[in-house]
C-alpha positions as a LaTeX table, in Angstrom:
\begin{tabular}{lrrr}
\hline
Residue & $x$ (\AA) & $y$ (\AA) & $z$ (\AA) \\
\hline
Met1 & 0.00 & 0.00 & 0.00 \\
Arg2 & 1.25 & 3.45 & $-0.87$ \\
Pro3 & 2.17 & 5.73 & 2.05 \\
Arg4 & $-0.46$ & 8.30 & 1.04 \\
Ala5 & $-3.20$ & 5.63 & 0.89 \\
Leu6 & $-2.12$ & 4.30 & 4.28 \\
Ile7 & $-2.39$ & 7.74 & 5.84 \\
Val8 & $-5.90$ & 8.20 & 4.42 \\
Leu9 & $-6.97$ & 4.81 & 5.79 \\
Leu10 & $-5.67$ & 5.61 & 9.26 \\
Val11 & $-7.51$ & 8.92 & 9.28 \\
Leu12 & $-10.76$ & 7.22 & 8.31 \\
Leu13 & $-10.38$ & 4.55 & 11.01 \\
Ala14 & $-9.75$ & 7.20 & 13.63 \\
Ala15 & $-13.03$ & 8.86 & 12.70 \\
Val16 & $-15.08$ & 5.71 & 13.18 \\
Pro17 & $-16.81$ & 5.59 & 16.62 \\
Ala18 & $-15.62$ & 2.85 & 18.96 \\
Ala19 & $-18.76$ & 0.80 & 18.39 \\
Ala20 & $-17.17$ & $-2.35$ & 19.70 \\
Glu21 & $-16.61$ & $-0.86$ & 23.15 \\
Glu22 & $-18.95$ & $-2.30$ & 25.79 \\
Pro23 & $-21.47$ & 0.35 & 26.96 \\
Ala24 & $-21.46$ & 1.41 & 30.59 \\
Leu25 & $-23.94$ & $-0.52$ & 32.72 \\
Ala26 & $-25.81$ & 2.67 & 33.56 \\
Asp27 & $-26.35$ & 3.29 & 29.82 \\
Ala28 & $-27.68$ & $-0.23$ & 29.35 \\
Leu29 & $-30.48$ & 0.10 & 31.89 \\
Asn30 & $-32.80$ & 1.84 & 29.41 \\
Gly31 & $-34.90$ & 3.50 & 32.10 \\
Thr32 & $-35.75$ & 0.26 & 33.90 \\
Cys33 & $-34.38$ & 1.55 & 37.21 \\
Gln34 & $-33.25$ & 4.80 & 38.68 \\
Thr35 & $-29.79$ & 6.22 & 38.21 \\
Pro36 & $-28.36$ & 6.30 & 40.77 \\
Leu37 & $-29.52$ & 2.98 & 42.10 \\
Arg38 & $-31.40$ & 3.59 & 45.34 \\
Phe39 & $-30.51$ & 1.08 & 48.06 \\
Gly40 & $-32.84$ & 0.97 & 51.07 \\
Val41 & $-32.05$ & $-0.56$ & 54.46 \\
Ser42 & $-34.90$ & $-1.48$ & 56.82 \\
Pro43 & $-34.79$ & 0.72 & 59.97 \\
Tyr44 & $-34.51$ & $-2.19$ & 62.41 \\
Leu45 & $-31.71$ & $-0.47$ & 64.37 \\
Asp46 & $-30.75$ & 3.14 & 64.98 \\
Arg47 & $-30.80$ & 4.94 & 61.61 \\
Asn48 & $-27.46$ & 6.69 & 62.10 \\
Leu49 & $-25.81$ & 3.37 & 62.95 \\
Leu50 & $-27.25$ & 1.77 & 59.81 \\
Leu51 & $-26.26$ & 4.66 & 57.54 \\
Ala52 & $-22.67$ & 4.44 & 58.77 \\
Ala53 & $-22.59$ & 0.63 & 58.69 \\
Tyr54 & $-23.90$ & 0.21 & 55.13 \\
Arg55 & $-22.11$ & 3.16 & 53.49 \\
Pro56 & $-18.94$ & 1.15 & 52.65 \\
Phe57 & $-21.06$ & $-1.61$ & 51.10 \\
Ala58 & $-23.05$ & 0.87 & 49.00 \\
Asp59 & $-19.77$ & 2.44 & 47.83 \\
Tyr60 & $-18.44$ & $-1.03$ & 46.95 \\
Leu61 & $-21.49$ & $-1.73$ & 44.77 \\
Ala62 & $-21.07$ & 1.65 & 43.10 \\
Arg63 & $-17.43$ & 0.95 & 42.24 \\
Glu64 & $-18.13$ & $-2.51$ & 40.89 \\
Leu65 & $-21.20$ & $-1.50$ & 38.89 \\
Gly66 & $-19.72$ & 1.72 & 37.59 \\
Met67 & $-22.73$ & 3.76 & 38.67 \\
Pro68 & $-23.71$ & 5.75 & 41.76 \\
Val69 & $-25.61$ & 3.98 & 44.56 \\
Glu70 & $-27.68$ & 6.12 & 46.93 \\
Leu71 & $-28.17$ & 4.75 & 50.45 \\
Val72 & $-31.56$ & 5.30 & 52.11 \\
Val73 & $-32.76$ & 4.35 & 55.62 \\
Pro74 & $-36.45$ & 5.26 & 55.91 \\
Glu75 & $-38.01$ & 6.42 & 59.16 \\
Arg76 & $-40.44$ & 3.48 & 59.41 \\
Tyr77 & $-40.76$ & $-0.11$ & 58.24 \\
Ala78 & $-43.93$ & 0.81 & 56.32 \\
Asp79 & $-41.99$ & 3.48 & 54.38 \\
Met80 & $-39.55$ & 0.81 & 53.25 \\
Arg81 & $-42.29$ & $-1.34$ & 51.76 \\
Ala82 & $-44.02$ & 1.62 & 50.11 \\
Met83 & $-40.81$ & 2.92 & 48.53 \\
Leu84 & $-39.99$ & $-0.49$ & 47.08 \\
Arg85 & $-43.55$ & $-1.00$ & 45.83 \\
Asp86 & $-43.68$ & 2.45 & 44.21 \\
Gly87 & $-40.37$ & 2.05 & 42.40 \\
Arg88 & $-38.50$ & 4.51 & 44.62 \\
Leu89 & $-36.04$ & 1.78 & 45.67 \\
Asp90 & $-34.12$ & $-0.62$ & 43.43 \\
Leu91 & $-32.29$ & $-2.62$ & 46.10 \\
Ala92 & $-33.54$ & $-3.39$ & 49.59 \\
Tyr93 & $-32.21$ & $-4.95$ & 52.78 \\
Leu94 & $-35.37$ & $-6.49$ & 54.25 \\
Thr95 & $-36.30$ & $-8.09$ & 57.54 \\
Pro96 & $-38.21$ & $-11.39$ & 57.13 \\
Leu97 & $-41.70$ & $-9.96$ & 57.54 \\
Leu98 & $-40.97$ & $-7.06$ & 55.19 \\
Tyr99 & $-39.58$ & $-9.54$ & 52.66 \\
Ile100 & $-42.80$ & $-11.56$ & 52.72 \\
Gln101 & $-44.88$ & $-8.41$ & 52.28 \\
Ala102 & $-42.62$ & $-7.03$ & 49.55 \\
Arg103 & $-42.85$ & $-10.20$ & 47.46 \\
Arg104 & $-46.64$ & $-9.88$ & 47.64 \\
Asp105 & $-46.24$ & $-6.51$ & 45.94 \\
Asp106 & $-43.60$ & $-7.78$ & 43.50 \\
Pro107 & $-43.86$ & $-11.58$ & 43.01 \\
Gly108 & $-40.68$ & $-11.49$ & 40.93 \\
Leu109 & $-38.65$ & $-9.83$ & 43.69 \\
Arg110 & $-35.10$ & $-11.24$ & 43.38 \\
Leu111 & $-33.54$ & $-12.61$ & 46.55 \\
Leu112 & $-29.85$ & $-11.74$ & 46.14 \\
Gly113 & $-28.59$ & $-13.22$ & 49.41 \\
Ala114 & $-29.53$ & $-14.20$ & 52.96 \\
Asp115 & $-27.57$ & $-12.99$ & 55.98 \\
Val116 & $-24.97$ & $-15.02$ & 57.82 \\
Trp117 & $-24.24$ & $-13.71$ & 61.34 \\
Gln118 & $-21.30$ & $-14.99$ & 63.32 \\
Gly119 & $-21.39$ & $-18.22$ & 61.32 \\
Val120 & $-25.15$ & $-18.87$ & 61.60 \\
Ser121 & $-28.08$ & $-17.94$ & 59.37 \\
Phe122 & $-30.99$ & $-17.48$ & 61.75 \\
Tyr123 & $-31.77$ & $-15.49$ & 64.85 \\
Thr124 & $-34.08$ & $-15.66$ & 67.87 \\
Gly125 & $-36.81$ & $-13.42$ & 69.20 \\
Tyr126 & $-36.53$ & $-12.50$ & 72.88 \\
Leu127 & $-38.77$ & $-10.88$ & 75.43 \\
Val128 & $-36.35$ & $-9.28$ & 77.88 \\
Val129 & $-36.72$ & $-7.61$ & 81.28 \\
Arg130 & $-34.37$ & $-5.84$ & 83.65 \\
Ser131 & $-32.61$ & $-8.27$ & 85.94 \\
Asp132 & $-33.72$ & $-6.35$ & 89.04 \\
Ser133 & $-37.39$ & $-6.24$ & 88.01 \\
Gly134 & $-38.52$ & $-9.29$ & 89.96 \\
Leu135 & $-40.40$ & $-10.52$ & 86.89 \\
Thr136 & $-39.84$ & $-14.25$ & 86.45 \\
Ser137 & $-42.69$ & $-15.42$ & 84.20 \\
Pro138 & $-44.63$ & $-14.02$ & 81.25 \\
Thr139 & $-47.73$ & $-14.03$ & 83.45 \\
Asp140 & $-45.98$ & $-11.48$ & 85.68 \\
Leu141 & $-46.24$ & $-9.02$ & 82.82 \\
Ala142 & $-50.02$ & $-8.60$ & 83.15 \\
Gly143 & $-50.80$ & $-4.91$ & 83.41 \\
Arg144 & $-47.19$ & $-3.90$ & 82.64 \\
Arg145 & $-45.74$ & $-1.70$ & 79.90 \\
Leu146 & $-44.42$ & $-3.69$ & 76.94 \\
Ala147 & $-42.21$ & $-2.28$ & 74.16 \\
Leu148 & $-42.86$ & $-3.80$ & 70.75 \\
Val149 & $-40.91$ & $-2.58$ & 67.73 \\
Asp150 & $-43.20$ & $-2.23$ & 64.70 \\
Pro151 & $-46.17$ & $-4.12$ & 63.22 \\
Gln152 & $-43.91$ & $-5.17$ & 60.32 \\
Ser153 & $-41.22$ & $-6.71$ & 62.52 \\
Ala154 & $-41.12$ & $-10.48$ & 63.08 \\
Ser155 & $-39.09$ & $-10.59$ & 66.30 \\
Gly156 & $-40.36$ & $-7.21$ & 67.48 \\
Trp157 & $-44.07$ & $-7.75$ & 66.87 \\
Leu158 & $-45.33$ & $-10.90$ & 65.17 \\
Leu159 & $-43.60$ & $-13.58$ & 67.23 \\
Pro160 & $-44.00$ & $-12.03$ & 70.71 \\
Arg161 & $-47.70$ & $-11.43$ & 70.07 \\
His162 & $-48.14$ & $-15.02$ & 68.88 \\
Glu163 & $-46.24$ & $-16.51$ & 71.83 \\
Leu164 & $-47.97$ & $-14.37$ & 74.45 \\
Arg165 & $-51.38$ & $-15.19$ & 72.99 \\
Ala166 & $-50.51$ & $-18.91$ & 73.17 \\
Arg167 & $-49.87$ & $-18.38$ & 76.91 \\
Gly168 & $-53.24$ & $-16.73$ & 77.43 \\
Leu169 & $-51.90$ & $-13.17$ & 77.35 \\
Pro170 & $-53.31$ & $-11.56$ & 74.20 \\
Val171 & $-51.48$ & $-8.31$ & 73.50 \\
Glu172 & $-54.54$ & $-6.76$ & 71.86 \\
Gly173 & $-56.54$ & $-7.17$ & 75.09 \\
Ser174 & $-56.08$ & $-5.39$ & 78.40 \\
Ser175 & $-53.13$ & $-7.51$ & 79.52 \\
Phe176 & $-50.51$ & $-4.90$ & 78.54 \\
Glu177 & $-49.90$ & $-1.29$ & 77.83 \\
Val178 & $-48.10$ & $-1.54$ & 74.50 \\
Val179 & $-45.55$ & 1.07 & 73.41 \\
Leu180 & $-44.11$ & 1.05 & 69.87 \\
Ser181 & $-40.38$ & 1.78 & 69.92 \\
Gly182 & $-39.78$ & 1.98 & 66.14 \\
Asp183 & $-36.57$ & $-0.06$ & 66.22 \\
His184 & $-34.84$ & $-2.71$ & 68.33 \\
Thr185 & $-32.15$ & $-0.37$ & 69.66 \\
Arg186 & $-34.76$ & 1.99 & 71.07 \\
Ala187 & $-36.82$ & $-0.86$ & 72.55 \\
Leu188 & $-33.82$ & $-2.04$ & 74.56 \\
Gln189 & $-32.97$ & 1.52 & 75.61 \\
Met190 & $-36.54$ & 2.11 & 76.79 \\
Leu191 & $-36.23$ & $-0.97$ & 78.96 \\
Leu192 & $-32.89$ & 0.11 & 80.44 \\
Asp193 & $-34.28$ & 3.60 & 81.12 \\
Gly194 & $-37.24$ & 2.15 & 83.02 \\
Arg195 & $-39.85$ & 3.47 & 80.59 \\
Val196 & $-41.16$ & $-0.05$ & 79.96 \\
Asp197 & $-41.15$ & $-3.27$ & 81.95 \\
Ala198 & $-40.35$ & $-5.65$ & 79.08 \\
Ala199 & $-39.13$ & $-5.33$ & 75.50 \\
Ala200 & $-39.31$ & $-7.52$ & 72.41 \\
Val201 & $-35.88$ & $-7.58$ & 70.71 \\
Ser202 & $-33.86$ & $-9.84$ & 68.46 \\
Ser203 & $-30.98$ & $-11.96$ & 69.72 \\
Asn204 & $-28.65$ & $-9.94$ & 67.47 \\
Thr205 & $-29.70$ & $-6.67$ & 69.10 \\
Leu206 & $-28.88$ & $-8.04$ & 72.54 \\
Ala207 & $-25.55$ & $-9.47$ & 71.34 \\
Met208 & $-24.55$ & $-6.15$ & 69.75 \\
Ala209 & $-25.49$ & $-4.21$ & 72.89 \\
Arg210 & $-23.37$ & $-6.51$ & 75.05 \\
Arg211 & $-20.46$ & $-6.20$ & 72.63 \\
Asp212 & $-20.77$ & $-2.43$ & 72.78 \\
Gly213 & $-20.60$ & $-2.30$ & 76.58 \\
Leu214 & $-24.00$ & $-3.28$ & 77.99 \\
Asp215 & $-23.50$ & $-5.03$ & 81.31 \\
Gly216 & $-24.97$ & $-8.47$ & 80.71 \\
Gly217 & $-26.21$ & $-8.55$ & 84.28 \\
Arg218 & $-28.66$ & $-5.70$ & 83.66 \\
Val219 & $-30.95$ & $-7.59$ & 81.28 \\
Arg220 & $-32.49$ & $-11.03$ & 81.53 \\
Ile221 & $-34.26$ & $-13.09$ & 78.86 \\
Leu222 & $-37.75$ & $-13.76$ & 80.16 \\
Met223 & $-38.97$ & $-15.72$ & 77.15 \\
Lys224 & $-37.78$ & $-16.86$ & 73.74 \\
Thr225 & $-40.46$ & $-16.13$ & 71.17 \\
Gly226 & $-39.14$ & $-18.22$ & 68.28 \\
Thr227 & $-36.44$ & $-18.86$ & 65.68 \\
Ile228 & $-36.46$ & $-16.57$ & 62.65 \\
Pro229 & $-34.90$ & $-16.96$ & 59.18 \\
Pro230 & $-32.33$ & $-14.34$ & 58.22 \\
Asp231 & $-32.76$ & $-10.86$ & 56.82 \\
Val232 & $-32.22$ & $-10.65$ & 53.07 \\
Leu233 & $-30.83$ & $-8.45$ & 50.32 \\
Cys234 & $-33.30$ & $-8.15$ & 47.44 \\
Ala235 & $-33.65$ & $-6.38$ & 44.10 \\
Ala236 & $-36.76$ & $-5.23$ & 42.27 \\
Ser237 & $-37.80$ & $-7.55$ & 39.45 \\
Arg238 & $-37.91$ & $-4.67$ & 36.96 \\
Leu239 & $-34.10$ & $-4.48$ & 36.91 \\
Pro240 & $-32.43$ & $-5.94$ & 33.82 \\
Asp241 & $-31.38$ & $-9.59$ & 34.01 \\
Asp242 & $-27.70$ & $-8.77$ & 33.51 \\
Leu243 & $-27.77$ & $-6.30$ & 36.39 \\
Leu244 & $-29.60$ & $-8.78$ & 38.64 \\
Ala245 & $-27.00$ & $-11.45$ & 37.84 \\
Arg246 & $-24.15$ & $-9.02$ & 38.54 \\
Leu247 & $-25.66$ & $-7.95$ & 41.85 \\
Thr248 & $-26.12$ & $-11.58$ & 42.91 \\
Asp249 & $-22.47$ & $-12.31$ & 42.16 \\
Leu250 & $-21.31$ & $-9.24$ & 44.08 \\
Val251 & $-23.45$ & $-9.98$ & 47.14 \\
Gln252 & $-22.60$ & $-13.66$ & 47.39 \\
Gly253 & $-18.98$ & $-13.21$ & 46.33 \\
Ile254 & $-17.64$ & $-11.50$ & 49.45 \\
Asp255 & $-17.47$ & $-12.33$ & 53.15 \\
Thr256 & $-15.44$ & $-11.29$ & 56.17 \\
Arg257 & $-12.79$ & $-13.95$ & 55.56 \\
Ser258 & $-11.21$ & $-11.63$ & 53.01 \\
Pro259 & $-9.74$ & $-8.14$ & 53.53 \\
Leu260 & $-12.20$ & $-6.78$ & 50.96 \\
Gly261 & $-15.15$ & $-8.31$ & 52.77 \\
Arg262 & $-13.98$ & $-6.97$ & 56.12 \\
Ser263 & $-13.67$ & $-3.49$ & 54.63 \\
Val264 & $-17.16$ & $-3.28$ & 53.11 \\
Ile265 & $-19.50$ & $-5.65$ & 54.98 \\
Pro266 & $-21.34$ & $-3.89$ & 57.84 \\
Arg267 & $-19.48$ & $-5.41$ & 60.78 \\
Ala268 & $-21.33$ & $-3.16$ & 63.25 \\
Thr269 & $-24.32$ & $-5.46$ & 62.70 \\
Arg270 & $-22.17$ & $-8.60$ & 63.19 \\
Leu271 & $-22.59$ & $-9.76$ & 59.59 \\
Asn272 & $-20.20$ & $-12.25$ & 58.00 \\
Gly273 & $-21.72$ & $-12.04$ & 54.52 \\
Trp274 & $-24.56$ & $-13.48$ & 52.47 \\
Arg275 & $-25.41$ & $-16.97$ & 51.28 \\
Pro276 & $-27.89$ & $-18.04$ & 48.57 \\
Gly277 & $-31.42$ & $-17.62$ & 49.92 \\
Asp278 & $-34.48$ & $-19.83$ & 49.54 \\
Pro279 & $-37.92$ & $-18.14$ & 49.63 \\
Arg280 & $-39.38$ & $-21.29$ & 51.22 \\
Glu281 & $-37.43$ & $-20.58$ & 54.41 \\
Tyr282 & $-39.92$ & $-17.80$ & 55.11 \\
Asp283 & $-43.09$ & $-19.90$ & 54.83 \\
Val284 & $-43.34$ & $-20.32$ & 58.61 \\
Ile285 & $-43.28$ & $-16.54$ & 59.12 \\
Glu286 & $-45.85$ & $-16.10$ & 56.36 \\
Arg287 & $-48.19$ & $-18.58$ & 58.07 \\
Leu288 & $-47.99$ & $-16.62$ & 61.31 \\
Met289 & $-48.58$ & $-13.38$ & 59.41 \\
Leu290 & $-51.69$ & $-14.80$ & 57.74 \\
Glu291 & $-52.94$ & $-16.02$ & 61.10 \\
Glu292 & $-52.39$ & $-12.53$ & 62.55 \\
Glu293 & $-54.20$ & $-10.90$ & 59.63 \\
Ser294 & $-57.20$ & $-13.20$ & 60.03 \\
Arg295 & $-57.83$ & $-12.06$ & 63.60 \\
Pro296 & $-60.59$ & $-9.48$ & 64.12 \\
\hline
\end{tabular}
């Protein structure tokens, strides 16, 4: 080829757009989700704690996906469900009862991963009292002030109500004065401050409080209300399949055995990482929810 012809060819090639380059993931979404991706975390603990704990993980997703990820912790459990249902959230960290309700709204809701805490993948509901209260049996709670978390919490509402009713102490009757705390952290604090006589909390809440300095002798477990499947990370079904697959790989691909996992997984909540989840694990909670809904 002549030098002049070669120069012309090179100029023409330089003018051709790089069509073979892979488009950015954000450009491939075609309006099926928001940009940035909005990632909601259920307000089961203090909101400031959750915002700080999940920020590194949200930043990790943003780096790996090549698009911004906005972290949101709503004020109430009900806000979380509404935002996911209305398309104002793309990703969601859901407690078991919220997960069951959210998949009613979106039957195709993708379960990206189920929590593993300190090597286990379940937790327990507790009804706790102050050790100096003199309360030794659930029947001693008649006429007392009881802190429940939120009507959309399994360990903070559904299970304690079910267990107390089974013992002849229906919460909806005159047996208790019920106070809604809003989250597990506040329920435990209300108990320690003497504003209530008993509080429904998760085993993880109590373990975190003890790790953070709570004198174990101040609180006593009065009753276990049941074993609960883990919280879950989910994605709205409207997201593109390639994005859903990428998110699943990212969620299940890290844990606290690696330096990366330890730097981004919210250790303040005692998480080790996420395993593959099975929607059938939550059938027992759904049965209790349906039973609760059928009551007058």
